[in-house]
C-alpha positions as CSV (number, residue, x, y, z in Angstrom):
1,M,44.6,19.7,-7.2
2,N,47.6,22.1,-6.8
3,D,48.9,21.8,-10.3
4,L,46.2,23.0,-12.4
5,P,46.3,22.3,-16.2
6,S,47.1,25.6,-18.2
7,L,44.6,27.3,-20.4
8,T,47.1,26.4,-23.3
9,E,47.0,23.1,-22.2
10,L,43.3,22.5,-22.1
11,K,42.7,24.3,-25.5
12,A,45.0,21.6,-27.0
13,L,43.1,18.6,-25.5
14,A,39.6,20.1,-26.9
15,A,41.6,20.6,-30.3
16,I,42.9,16.9,-30.3
17,A,39.8,15.5,-29.1
18,T,37.7,17.3,-32.0
19,H,40.3,16.8,-34.7
20,R,40.9,13.1,-33.6
21,S,44.6,14.0,-35.0
22,F,47.7,15.7,-33.4
23,R,48.7,16.8,-36.8
24,K,45.4,18.9,-37.6
25,A,45.2,20.2,-33.9
26,A,48.6,21.5,-34.4
27,D,47.9,23.0,-37.8
28,E,44.9,24.7,-35.7
29,L,47.1,25.9,-32.8
30,E,50.2,26.8,-34.9
31,V,52.3,24.4,-32.9
32,A,54.4,21.4,-33.8
33,P,52.6,17.8,-33.5
34,S,55.7,16.5,-31.4
35,T,55.0,19.5,-29.0
36,L,51.4,18.5,-28.6
37,S,52.3,15.2,-27.7
38,H,54.6,16.1,-25.3
39,M,52.4,18.4,-23.8
40,M,49.5,15.9,-23.5
41,T,51.7,13.2,-21.7
42,S,53.0,15.8,-19.4
43,L,49.2,16.7,-18.5
44,E,48.3,13.2,-18.4
45,A,51.2,12.3,-16.0
46,R,50.1,15.3,-13.8
47,L,46.4,14.2,-13.7
48,G,47.3,10.6,-12.9
49,M,45.2,9.3,-15.8
50,R,45.1,8.7,-19.6
51,L,43.3,11.4,-21.6
52,L,43.9,10.0,-24.8
53,N,44.3,6.6,-26.6
54,R,47.0,6.8,-29.0
55,T,48.1,4.5,-32.1
56,T,50.3,5.0,-34.9
57,R,47.4,6.2,-36.9
58,S,45.0,7.8,-34.9
59,V,44.1,9.4,-31.5
60,A,40.8,9.4,-29.5
61,P,40.0,10.6,-26.4
62,T,39.3,8.2,-23.5
63,Q,35.9,7.9,-21.5
64,A,38.0,10.6,-19.0
65,G,39.1,12.2,-21.6
66,E,35.8,12.9,-23.1
67,R,34.1,13.8,-20.1
68,L,36.6,16.3,-19.4
69,V,36.4,17.7,-23.2
70,E,32.9,18.0,-22.7
71,R,32.8,20.1,-19.8
72,L,35.7,22.3,-21.1
73,R,33.8,23.2,-24.5
74,P,31.2,25.5,-23.2
75,I,33.7,26.9,-21.0
76,L,36.4,27.6,-23.7
77,Q,33.3,28.8,-25.9
78,D,32.4,31.5,-22.9
79,L,36.0,32.4,-22.8
80,Y,36.4,32.9,-26.4
81,G,33.0,34.8,-26.7
82,A,34.0,37.3,-24.0
83,L,37.3,38.0,-25.6
84,A,35.8,38.3,-29.1
85,E,33.3,40.8,-27.9
86,I,36.2,42.8,-26.6
87,D,38.4,42.5,-29.8
88,A,35.2,43.2,-31.8
89,S,34.6,46.3,-29.9
90,R,37.8,48.0,-30.5
91,I,39.0,46.6,-34.1
92,R,36.7,47.6,-37.1
93,P,36.1,43.8,-38.8
94,T,38.3,43.5,-41.8
95,G,39.2,40.5,-44.2
96,T,37.2,38.2,-46.1
97,L,34.6,36.0,-44.8
98,R,34.2,32.5,-46.1
99,V,30.5,31.1,-46.3
100,T,28.8,28.1,-47.6
101,A,25.1,27.6,-48.6
102,S,22.7,25.9,-50.9
103,D,21.9,27.6,-53.9
104,T,18.4,28.8,-52.6
105,V,19.9,29.9,-49.2
106,S,22.7,31.5,-51.1
107,L,20.0,33.6,-53.1
108,L,18.1,34.7,-50.2
109,L,21.3,36.0,-48.3
110,L,21.9,38.1,-51.7
111,Q,18.6,39.7,-51.1
112,T,18.8,40.3,-47.5
113,V,21.9,39.7,-45.4
114,I,24.7,40.6,-47.5
115,P,23.8,44.0,-49.0
116,V,23.3,45.0,-45.3
117,F,26.8,43.7,-44.0
118,L,28.6,45.0,-46.9
119,K,27.3,48.3,-46.3
120,R,27.9,48.5,-42.8
121,F,31.3,46.8,-42.9
122,P,33.0,48.2,-46.1
123,D,36.6,46.7,-45.2
124,M,34.8,43.0,-45.3
125,A,34.5,40.8,-48.1
126,V,32.4,38.1,-48.4
127,D,33.3,34.6,-50.5
128,L,30.0,32.9,-50.7
129,V,30.1,29.2,-52.1
130,A,27.0,28.1,-53.5
131,E,27.0,24.1,-52.8
132,P,24.0,21.9,-52.8
133,A,25.8,19.1,-51.3
134,F,27.0,19.2,-47.1
135,V,30.6,20.0,-47.2
136,D,32.7,19.7,-44.0
137,I,33.4,23.7,-43.3
138,V,36.4,23.2,-41.0
139,A,38.0,20.8,-43.5
140,E,37.3,23.1,-46.5
141,G,38.2,26.4,-44.6
142,F,34.9,27.9,-44.3
143,D,34.0,30.4,-41.4
144,A,30.6,29.2,-41.5
145,G,27.7,27.5,-43.0
146,F,23.8,27.4,-43.4
147,R,21.7,24.3,-42.9
148,L,18.2,23.4,-41.8
149,G,18.1,22.9,-37.8
150,E,18.0,19.0,-37.9
151,D,21.0,18.9,-40.2
152,V,23.7,21.2,-38.0
153,P,26.1,19.1,-36.4
154,R,25.9,18.6,-32.6
155,D,29.4,20.2,-32.2
156,M,28.7,23.5,-33.9
157,I,27.5,26.4,-32.7
158,A,24.0,27.4,-34.3
159,V,22.2,30.8,-34.9
160,R,19.0,30.9,-36.3
161,F,18.1,32.7,-39.7
162,G,14.5,33.7,-40.0
163,G,11.7,31.5,-38.2
164,P,9.8,28.1,-39.0
165,S,10.0,27.2,-42.6
166,R,7.8,24.5,-44.6
167,M,7.8,23.1,-48.1
168,L,4.9,24.1,-50.1
169,A,3.2,22.6,-53.3
170,V,2.7,25.9,-55.8
171,A,1.0,26.1,-59.1
172,S,0.2,28.9,-61.4
173,P,-3.2,30.3,-61.8
174,S,-2.9,29.1,-65.8
175,Y,-2.3,25.7,-64.9
176,L,-4.9,25.5,-62.7
177,A,-7.3,27.3,-65.1
178,G,-10.1,24.4,-65.9
179,R,-8.4,21.8,-63.4
180,D,-9.8,20.5,-60.2
181,R,-7.3,21.5,-57.2
182,P,-6.1,18.6,-55.2
183,R,-7.6,18.4,-52.0
184,T,-5.4,15.4,-50.7
185,P,-1.7,14.7,-51.8
186,D,-3.6,11.3,-53.5
187,D,-5.1,14.0,-55.9
188,L,-1.9,14.8,-57.3
189,S,-1.8,11.6,-59.0
190,G,-4.1,13.3,-61.8
191,H,-1.8,16.2,-62.4
192,R,1.4,17.0,-63.9
193,C,4.0,17.7,-61.0
194,I,7.4,19.3,-61.6
195,R,10.0,16.8,-59.9
196,T,13.6,16.6,-58.4
197,R,15.9,14.0,-57.8
198,T,17.6,12.4,-54.6
199,P,21.6,12.4,-54.7
200,N,21.1,8.6,-56.3
201,G,19.7,10.1,-59.1
202,R,16.1,8.7,-58.6
203,P,13.2,11.2,-58.7
204,S,12.1,12.2,-54.9
205,K,9.1,11.5,-53.4
206,W,7.0,13.9,-52.1
207,A,6.3,13.9,-48.0
208,F,3.0,15.6,-46.6
209,E,1.6,15.3,-43.0
210,R,-1.8,16.3,-41.6
211,H,-2.6,15.5,-38.0
212,G,0.1,13.2,-37.5
213,Q,-0.5,11.4,-40.4
214,A,2.4,11.2,-42.8
215,V,2.1,10.6,-46.6
216,T,4.6,9.9,-49.4
217,I,3.9,10.2,-52.9
218,D,5.7,9.3,-55.9
219,V,4.2,11.8,-58.0
220,P,3.9,11.9,-62.0
221,G,5.2,14.3,-64.2
222,P,7.2,14.6,-67.2
223,L,9.8,17.2,-66.2
224,V,12.4,16.6,-63.9
225,L,14.8,19.7,-62.7
226,N,17.7,19.7,-60.1
227,R,17.2,22.9,-58.5
228,T,14.5,24.8,-56.4
229,E,14.9,27.7,-58.6
230,L,14.2,26.0,-62.1
231,M,11.2,24.0,-60.2
232,T,9.7,27.3,-59.1
233,E,10.4,28.9,-62.6
234,A,8.7,25.9,-64.2
235,A,5.8,26.4,-62.1
236,L,5.5,30.3,-63.0
237,R,5.3,29.0,-66.5
238,G,2.5,26.9,-66.1
239,L,4.2,23.5,-66.5
240,G,2.8,21.7,-63.5
241,I,2.8,21.8,-59.7
242,A,5.8,22.0,-57.8
243,L,7.0,21.3,-54.4
244,V,9.4,24.2,-53.0
245,P,10.3,26.2,-49.7
246,E,7.9,28.7,-48.7
247,L,10.9,31.2,-48.6
248,V,11.3,30.8,-52.4
249,A,7.8,30.7,-53.4
250,R,6.6,33.6,-50.7
251,R,7.0,36.7,-53.2
252,H,5.3,34.9,-56.1
253,L,2.5,34.0,-53.8
254,E,2.2,37.5,-52.6
255,A,2.3,38.9,-56.1
256,G,-0.9,36.4,-57.2
257,M,1.8,34.8,-59.9
258,L,1.6,31.2,-58.1
259,T,-0.9,29.7,-55.7
260,S,-0.5,27.3,-52.8
261,L,-2.1,23.8,-52.7
262,L,-2.4,21.2,-49.6
263,D,-1.4,24.0,-47.2
264,D,-3.2,21.7,-44.4
265,W,-0.8,18.8,-45.5
266,C,2.2,21.1,-45.1
267,P,3.6,21.6,-41.5
268,P,6.3,23.7,-40.7
269,Y,10.0,22.4,-40.1
270,P,12.6,24.3,-37.7
271,G,14.1,26.7,-40.7
272,L,17.7,27.6,-41.3
273,F,20.7,28.2,-38.9
274,L,24.0,29.4,-39.6
275,Y,26.6,27.2,-37.9
276,Y,30.1,27.7,-37.0
277,P,32.7,25.4,-35.1
278,G,32.3,26.0,-31.4
279,H,36.0,25.4,-30.5
280,R,37.4,28.2,-32.5
281,H,38.1,31.8,-31.8
282,V,35.0,33.7,-33.4
283,P,36.5,36.4,-35.9
284,A,35.2,39.8,-35.5
285,G,34.0,39.5,-39.2
286,L,31.9,36.6,-38.4
287,R,30.8,38.1,-35.2
288,A,29.7,41.2,-37.3
289,F,27.8,39.0,-39.8
290,I,26.1,37.4,-37.2
291,D,24.9,40.8,-35.4
292,V,23.4,41.8,-39.0
293,L,22.0,38.2,-39.5
294,K,19.9,38.8,-36.0
295,V,18.3,41.9,-37.3
296,F,16.2,40.1,-39.8
297,P,12.6,39.0,-38.5
298,N,11.5,35.4,-37.6
299,E,9.4,35.5,-40.7
300,T,12.4,35.6,-43.4
């Protein structure tokens, strides 16, 4: 092929395929939508095949276009990464880094990563939005977000934060005094449990697993809360057994203020990841934040 596509054309094709919109792709690339349309028409004519299916309301890649974009994405990511490394080495990170995470993860970041990041890069600011629901970080204008590994969208770049985690059933010594400790999940039926709600408003069931045997329990209890920190506080005050992330309970367990229960029924899961769009240039501030993130050990 003598007339190879330009980098500008390939970036435009990847952006259009990602956003499924000429307008949104144009906003990202800071060009007019009509410019992108003409560019794609010219590219298709030179390649002799249709890359995009267009209607008056939508645009989507054809099979050929999708195959090309899937091959392009890692190439563009490597290119952006190489350029970003050069840029970061000569420019001191400045500006504001916008990050979203759950309440629990936001608290963990405030206790670990963010103080180190702000001290190391005094020209940076962090806009951390604690949001219990998942959000579209591209649409909402965030540089990055945090999710469990299995929840990270496939088109995002993911960076591990800490190691595997798990949900633990915990209670205070004062609650356990004079009570039989549960040995199996079924034993929870005889205890006061601190429950939470699903997004549809119903109390959540507790899930356990051991040796491949999965058990789901609709636990009893007079208290229902909607925040992990509140559930932990309730457990600390002897109000019952709570099922909370190990990373939240760990310091209380180490201090002897909480006791873990049913440990062999609480298997690990992959843990937390920072994620960010793979089709965008990685700002120096985000790259610096990732460097700080990687310093913290896997047992975070």
